C-alpha positions as CSV (number, residue, x, y, z in Angstrom):
1,M,100.3,-166.8,-76.0
2,T,100.4,-170.4,-74.8
3,R,99.1,-172.9,-77.3
4,L,98.4,-176.6,-76.8
5,V,97.5,-179.5,-79.1
6,Q,96.1,-182.9,-78.3
7,L,97.8,-185.9,-80.0
8,W,97.4,-189.7,-80.2
9,C,99.6,-192.5,-81.4
10,R,98.8,-196.2,-81.2
11,D,96.1,-195.7,-78.6
12,V,98.3,-193.4,-76.5
13,R,97.0,-189.8,-75.9
14,R,99.2,-186.9,-75.0
15,V,99.0,-183.1,-74.7
16,A,101.8,-181.0,-76.2
17,L,102.9,-177.4,-75.9
18,V,103.5,-175.6,-79.3
19,E,107.1,-174.5,-79.5
20,E,107.4,-173.8,-83.3
21,P,108.5,-175.7,-85.3
22,R,108.1,-178.4,-82.6
23,V,105.6,-179.5,-80.0
24,R,106.7,-180.6,-76.6
25,L,104.9,-183.3,-74.8
26,L,103.6,-182.4,-71.3
27,G,104.8,-185.4,-69.4
28,E,102.2,-188.1,-69.2
29,C,99.2,-185.7,-69.5
30,A,96.6,-187.4,-71.7
31,S,94.1,-184.6,-72.2
32,I,93.6,-180.9,-71.9
33,C,90.5,-181.6,-69.9
34,A,92.6,-183.5,-67.4
35,L,95.1,-180.7,-67.3
36,A,92.3,-178.2,-66.6
37,R,91.0,-180.4,-63.8
38,E,94.4,-180.6,-62.3
39,A,94.8,-176.8,-62.4
40,I,91.4,-176.3,-60.7
41,A,92.2,-178.9,-58.0
42,A,95.6,-177.4,-57.3
43,G,94.3,-173.8,-57.2
44,T,96.9,-172.8,-59.8
45,T,96.8,-171.4,-63.4
46,L,97.0,-173.4,-66.5
47,T,100.0,-171.4,-67.6
48,A,101.9,-172.3,-64.5
49,L,100.9,-176.0,-64.7
50,I,101.9,-176.2,-68.3
51,R,105.3,-174.7,-67.5
52,D,105.8,-177.4,-64.8
53,H,104.9,-180.2,-67.1
54,A,106.8,-179.0,-70.3
55,R,109.7,-181.4,-69.9
56,G,108.8,-184.1,-72.3
57,E,110.0,-185.2,-75.8
58,A,109.9,-182.6,-78.6
59,L,108.2,-183.7,-81.8
60,D,108.3,-182.4,-85.4
61,Y,105.1,-180.2,-85.7
62,D,105.4,-179.9,-89.5
63,A,105.1,-183.7,-90.0
64,I,102.2,-184.0,-87.5
65,Y,100.4,-181.0,-89.1
66,R,100.8,-182.5,-92.6
67,G,99.6,-186.0,-91.4
68,E,103.0,-187.5,-92.1
69,S,103.8,-188.6,-88.5
70,E,102.8,-191.5,-86.4
71,W,101.4,-188.9,-84.0
72,Q,98.1,-187.5,-85.2
73,L,96.1,-184.4,-84.2
74,L,92.9,-184.7,-82.1
75,P,90.4,-181.8,-81.6
76,P,92.1,-179.5,-79.0
77,I,89.4,-180.3,-76.5
78,D,87.1,-183.2,-75.7
79,H,85.6,-185.1,-72.7
80,P,88.0,-188.1,-72.8
81,E,85.7,-190.4,-70.7
82,E,82.3,-189.6,-72.2
83,S,81.7,-187.6,-75.4
84,A,78.1,-186.9,-74.4
85,R,79.4,-184.8,-71.5
86,C,80.8,-182.2,-74.1
87,L,78.1,-179.8,-75.3
88,V,78.7,-178.1,-78.6
89,S,76.7,-174.9,-79.2
90,G,77.0,-171.4,-80.6
91,T,75.8,-167.9,-80.8
92,G,74.6,-166.3,-84.0
93,L,74.1,-162.7,-85.3
94,T,77.0,-161.5,-83.2
95,H,78.9,-159.9,-86.1
96,L,77.7,-157.2,-88.5
97,G,78.6,-159.4,-91.4
98,S,76.6,-162.3,-90.1
99,A,73.4,-160.1,-90.0
100,K,74.0,-159.0,-93.6
101,N,74.6,-162.6,-94.7
102,R,71.5,-163.9,-92.9
103,S,69.3,-161.1,-94.3
104,A,70.5,-161.8,-97.8
105,M,70.1,-165.5,-97.3
106,H,66.4,-165.1,-96.6
107,G,65.8,-162.7,-99.6
108,A,64.8,-159.7,-97.6
109,S,64.8,-156.2,-99.1
110,D,66.4,-153.3,-97.3
111,A,62.9,-152.0,-96.4
112,E,62.0,-155.3,-94.6
113,L,62.9,-156.0,-91.0
114,T,63.4,-159.7,-90.7
115,D,63.5,-161.6,-87.4
116,S,67.2,-161.9,-87.9
117,M,67.7,-158.2,-88.3
118,K,65.4,-157.6,-85.3
119,M,67.7,-159.8,-83.2
120,F,70.8,-158.2,-84.5
121,R,69.5,-154.7,-83.7
122,W,68.6,-155.8,-80.2
123,G,72.2,-156.9,-79.8
124,V,73.5,-153.6,-81.1
125,E,71.3,-151.8,-78.6
126,G,71.7,-154.0,-75.6
127,G,74.4,-156.7,-76.2
128,R,77.2,-154.8,-74.5
129,P,76.0,-154.0,-71.0
130,A,78.0,-152.2,-68.3
131,A,80.2,-154.3,-66.1
132,G,78.0,-156.3,-63.7
133,K,74.9,-155.8,-65.7
134,I,72.9,-158.3,-67.9
135,G,72.3,-157.4,-71.5
136,V,69.9,-158.7,-74.1
137,A,70.2,-162.4,-75.0
138,P,71.8,-163.3,-78.3
139,E,70.6,-166.0,-80.7
140,W,71.7,-169.4,-79.3
141,F,71.8,-172.8,-81.1
142,Y,72.7,-176.4,-80.3
143,K,75.1,-178.4,-82.6
144,G,75.5,-181.7,-80.8
145,D,77.7,-183.5,-78.3
146,G,81.5,-184.1,-78.5
147,S,81.1,-186.9,-81.0
148,I,80.5,-184.3,-83.8
149,L,83.9,-182.6,-83.2
150,R,86.6,-183.1,-85.9
151,A,90.3,-182.3,-85.9
152,H,92.4,-180.5,-88.3
153,G,92.6,-182.5,-91.5
154,E,89.5,-184.6,-90.9
155,R,86.6,-184.5,-93.2
156,L,83.4,-182.5,-92.5
157,S,80.4,-184.4,-93.7
158,V,77.3,-183.4,-95.7
159,P,74.9,-186.2,-94.8
160,S,72.4,-187.8,-97.1
161,Y,69.5,-185.9,-95.6
162,A,71.3,-182.5,-95.9
163,E,70.8,-180.0,-98.7
164,D,74.2,-178.4,-98.5
165,G,77.2,-177.8,-96.4
166,G,79.3,-174.7,-95.9
167,E,82.1,-173.3,-93.8
168,E,81.7,-170.8,-91.0
169,G,85.0,-169.4,-89.9
170,E,84.8,-168.6,-86.2
171,I,86.5,-168.5,-82.8
172,A,85.1,-170.9,-80.2
173,G,85.3,-170.6,-76.4
174,I,86.4,-173.8,-74.5
175,Y,85.0,-174.3,-70.9
176,L,85.1,-176.8,-68.1
177,I,82.5,-176.7,-65.2
178,D,84.2,-177.1,-61.9
179,S,83.1,-179.3,-59.0
180,Y,81.0,-176.4,-57.6
181,G,79.1,-175.8,-60.8
182,W,81.0,-172.7,-61.9
183,P,82.2,-172.4,-65.6
184,C,85.9,-171.9,-66.1
185,R,87.2,-170.7,-69.5
186,V,90.1,-173.0,-70.5
187,G,90.9,-171.1,-73.7
188,M,89.8,-170.5,-77.2
189,A,90.4,-172.1,-80.6
190,T,89.9,-171.5,-84.3
191,G,86.7,-173.2,-85.4
192,N,84.7,-174.2,-88.5
193,E,81.1,-174.2,-87.5
194,F,80.0,-176.2,-90.5
195,S,76.3,-175.7,-91.4
196,D,73.6,-176.4,-94.0
197,H,72.8,-172.9,-95.3
198,K,70.6,-174.0,-98.2
199,F,68.2,-175.8,-95.8
200,E,68.2,-172.7,-93.5
201,K,67.5,-170.4,-96.4
202,K,64.2,-172.0,-97.0
203,N,62.9,-170.8,-93.7
204,Y,64.5,-169.2,-90.6
205,L,62.8,-171.9,-88.4
206,N,65.1,-174.5,-90.1
207,L,68.1,-172.9,-88.3
208,A,68.0,-175.5,-85.5
209,G,68.2,-178.5,-87.8
210,S,70.7,-176.8,-90.1
211,K,73.2,-176.7,-87.3
212,I,73.3,-180.4,-86.3
213,R,76.3,-181.3,-88.3
214,T,80.0,-182.2,-87.8
215,C,82.3,-179.2,-87.1
216,S,86.0,-178.7,-86.4
217,L,88.3,-177.1,-84.0
218,G,92.0,-176.4,-83.8
219,P,94.5,-177.5,-84.5
220,E,95.5,-175.6,-81.3
221,L,93.9,-174.4,-78.1
222,V,95.1,-170.9,-77.0
223,I,95.3,-170.1,-73.4
224,D,94.1,-166.5,-72.6
225,P,94.2,-165.2,-76.2
226,E,93.8,-161.6,-77.4
227,F,90.1,-161.3,-78.2
228,K,89.6,-157.6,-78.9
229,S,89.9,-157.5,-82.6
230,V,91.4,-160.6,-84.2
231,P,92.1,-160.5,-88.0
232,G,91.8,-163.7,-90.0
233,K,91.2,-165.3,-93.3
234,V,88.9,-168.0,-94.7
235,S,89.5,-169.7,-98.0
236,I,88.1,-172.5,-100.2
237,E,90.4,-174.5,-102.3
238,R,89.2,-176.7,-105.2
239,A,91.5,-179.2,-107.0
240,G,94.5,-177.5,-105.4
241,K,93.6,-174.0,-106.6
242,M,92.1,-171.1,-104.7
243,L,88.4,-170.8,-105.4
244,W,87.3,-168.2,-102.9
245,T,88.9,-166.2,-100.0
246,K,88.0,-163.4,-97.7
247,E,89.6,-161.4,-95.0
248,I,87.6,-161.7,-91.7
249,R,87.7,-160.3,-88.2
250,S,86.4,-161.5,-84.9
251,G,86.7,-160.4,-81.3
252,E,84.7,-158.1,-79.0
253,A,85.4,-154.9,-81.0
254,E,83.8,-156.6,-84.1
255,M,80.7,-157.9,-82.3
256,C,77.5,-156.4,-81.0
257,H,77.6,-158.7,-77.9
258,S,80.4,-158.6,-75.3
259,L,82.1,-161.9,-74.4
260,Q,80.7,-161.5,-70.8
261,N,77.1,-161.2,-72.2
262,I,77.5,-164.2,-74.4
263,E,78.9,-166.3,-71.6
264,H,76.3,-165.2,-69.1
265,H,73.4,-166.1,-71.5
266,H,74.9,-169.6,-72.2
267,F,75.7,-170.5,-68.6
268,K,72.6,-168.9,-66.9
269,F,70.9,-172.3,-67.6
270,E,71.5,-174.6,-64.7
271,T,71.7,-177.6,-67.1
272,H,74.8,-175.9,-68.6
273,R,76.6,-175.8,-65.3
274,R,76.8,-179.5,-64.5
275,P,80.1,-180.3,-62.7
276,G,82.6,-182.0,-64.9
277,D,81.0,-181.1,-68.3
278,V,83.0,-179.6,-71.1
279,H,81.5,-176.8,-73.3
280,V,82.5,-175.7,-76.8
281,H,80.7,-172.5,-77.8
282,Y,81.2,-170.9,-81.2
283,F,81.0,-167.1,-81.1
284,G,79.8,-166.4,-84.7
285,A,81.0,-165.8,-88.2
286,C,81.2,-162.6,-90.2
287,A,81.5,-164.0,-93.7
288,L,80.3,-167.1,-95.6
289,S,81.3,-168.3,-99.0
290,F,77.6,-169.4,-99.4
291,G,76.7,-165.7,-99.2
292,D,78.9,-165.1,-102.3
293,G,77.2,-167.9,-104.2
294,V,79.8,-170.6,-103.6
295,K,78.5,-174.2,-103.5
296,L,81.0,-176.6,-101.9
297,V,81.6,-179.9,-103.7
298,E,83.3,-183.2,-102.7
299,G,87.0,-182.7,-101.9
300,D,86.9,-178.9,-101.5
301,V,89.2,-177.8,-98.7
302,M,88.1,-175.2,-96.2
303,E,90.9,-173.2,-94.5
304,I,90.4,-170.9,-91.5
305,Q,93.1,-168.9,-89.7
306,F,93.1,-166.2,-87.0
307,E,96.1,-164.2,-86.0
308,G,97.5,-165.4,-82.7
309,F,95.6,-168.7,-82.8
310,G,98.3,-170.9,-84.4
311,R,98.4,-172.8,-87.6
312,P,95.4,-172.8,-90.0
313,L,92.5,-175.2,-89.6
314,R,92.0,-177.2,-92.8
315,N,89.2,-179.6,-93.4
316,P,88.1,-181.3,-96.7
317,V,84.4,-181.6,-97.5
318,S,82.8,-185.1,-97.8
319,I,79.4,-185.4,-99.4
320,A,77.4,-188.6,-98.8
321,Q,76.6,-190.4,-102.0
322,N,73.9,-192.6,-100.6
323,T,70.2,-191.6,-100.6
324,D,68.3,-190.6,-97.6
325,N,66.6,-193.6,-95.9
326,L,63.5,-193.6,-93.8
327,V,64.3,-194.1,-90.1
328,S,61.7,-196.4,-88.6
329,V,60.9,-196.5,-84.9
330,S,60.1,-199.8,-83.1
331,S,57.2,-199.8,-80.6
332,L,57.7,-201.5,-77.3
333,A,54.0,-201.6,-76.6
């Protein structure tokens, strides 16, 4: 599978093709967004365009990945001109494990049918419609614009107003809306859809606010990856030692909603089909360390890896030490 990274060095941005143990610069290409625009305009595939551009300098990927190079990793997608034109969102209750975690989080007994379990059952019953048909809508949530995206190695923040922060190891779809308003899938990437599970646990209606947090992608974007049943692993390290780890799986065979159904229900909204916009959509997690009673602390490192999606995504946790301050609104009356 073709894998790309975005890099920057002294205010210069470049896209590079992963050729382990090196990455090869794609000429003067400054962003994956620009590369996708070029492919659409030329009526060609990304794979063909990448092959044509892959004649630049080869760089040591190990040094870049470890943060020891003058070249640094960026998130593998962004809207380079305007971060507000990148919408970050997600779909929940797509995996069997996510429903179990959600139900346990809200303290429901097996005899109770929570709203979460109702939505999950609707997905099991109608989330995988026949080709050309529309299935039941999945749970959808908003995370923010492109300014919340973090790269491999960058800190994910628990702000002063938050009650907690926890990893969500997922795969995310990356999209660009063409000039006619049609969504084009650029590829997929490993993601950490970082959320405030303690706040959500208080009440299911807190879900929306619990999602507006920083999150991460990468380090690589994969063009046309295998997405049937993708094995992976999520781990938490504390003070250099393994604290918690779990084998996970994502992909259509592991989900109650098909990719087509998830994409339809995201892009059915006209406001999600504005020409030139970039979309990052997380497809859901099947396991959470929070569900096993783990509370992340300052400096813990979250690591997520999926087979075929390149190197692991690693991000330390940063917890705000300041107290929450009142935000005052000025009147213009």
